[in-house]
C-alpha positions, 0 to 999 in steps of 0.5 A: 257606924255612922256614915254620912253621904253626899253627892257633889258636882254635876248630877247624873241619872243613876245616883238615886239608884245608887243612893237607895240601894246602898242605904238599903244594904246598911240602914238597918244596923247603922246610922245614915246621915244625908248631907244635902248640896254637897260639900256646901252641906258639910260647911254649913251643916245642911242635912235631911231627915233620913227616910228610906221611904223617900229614897225608895220614891226617888230611886228612878228619878233623875237628878239626886234628891239630897242636892248637889252643888259646886262648893268653892268655899270647899276649895279653901283650907278654911272650908275643909276645916268647917267640914271636918267640924261638921263631920265631928259634930255628928260623929261621922265615922265614914263620908261617902261621896258620889261625884267626878274629879273635883269631888275626888280631890275635895274627898282626898283633902277630908281623907288627909285630915284622918277622916275615913271615907269611900268614893263612888265615881258619878259623872256623865262624862265617864272620865275618871281614870282607873275605872271603866265606868261612872254612874250617869254616862249610859243615860247621858248617851241614850238621851242624847241619842234619842234627842238626835233621832227625833230632830234628825226627823225634821232635818230629813223633811228639809235636807238639812245638815244639822250640828249637835253639841254634847256635853263631855267637858274635856272628855270626849267620850259622849261625842264618841259613843253618840257619834257612833250609835247615830252614825254621825258624818263627822265628830269633833273631839279634840283639837285635831278635829278640823272644820275642813276635814268636817267639810271633807266628810260632808261632802262625801256624805249620802244622806239627806240629813248629816249629823255632826257631832261636837263636843262642848267647848271645842270649837265655835259651833256658829262659825262652823255652821257658816262655814259649812254653809258657805262651802256647801251651799246647804242649809245648816242648823245647830242643836245644843242637847244640853241638861236633858242629857242629865235627866229622864229615867236610868237606863236598864244599863244604869240600874245595873251598874248603880246597884252593883256600885251600891252593893260593893260599897257597902260590902267594903264598909261592913268589912271596915275596909275604908278609904276606898274608891270603888271602880269597875274593870272588865265588869268586875267591882273592886275597891282601890286606895283612894290615892290610886285613882 
């Protein structure tokens, strides 16, 4: 079988671990084609030479060694047509995609054109319906927790409140998990969280350096900072954690889940049970119809 694989959308730690282990399961009796730069690689026929030693070297690195992208061209019918032509040119029997919601939507377009596909949930947001876990989430949370703990050392020295802005797009999972782990005084997760409620929580805090967690794109953090400063007459700082959440080495949990996803995906391909998404529920891994996720 000729298997194509790519990563689409945002990267996440653990994707390299998945890629190496997946290829390790299949590369002996199958041909594997590595498409670079996500769906852009399908449209413009961008590949990189398959080399298991290269994948092994990068297996515990952050990012994704075959590169990814956000490809607007793929959102058009012409873009999908070009992608199909590339798959046909390389005689791809099954396309495996690592990604999140947007990547899944694109893969369904390919599936609808008659190509066999497999999907593996990889997004730090952990927001794909149907699966308890997406590759990248645990490391992103741990990176955020370590960042906050280090910055909080300085906040303690000055008795400062700090507002930490985390990633998550439309999903509050990172904010919730990180907030719980660092014992945050208040966590902004949705539109029902208000600066007034935050102020009430901070006014009752006994900490030298109170912690506020804010999910990105939810509230104006500068406005929140000045509001807290004016109301409590205290020094407030803002720290945006940013892309550090997406890098570094995978946690042990991350490596475990990535290897399990890889094994399950490879086994389903070996059994010729295609057009599925690999999910995990209650620590057990399943393959479900791609249109049911």
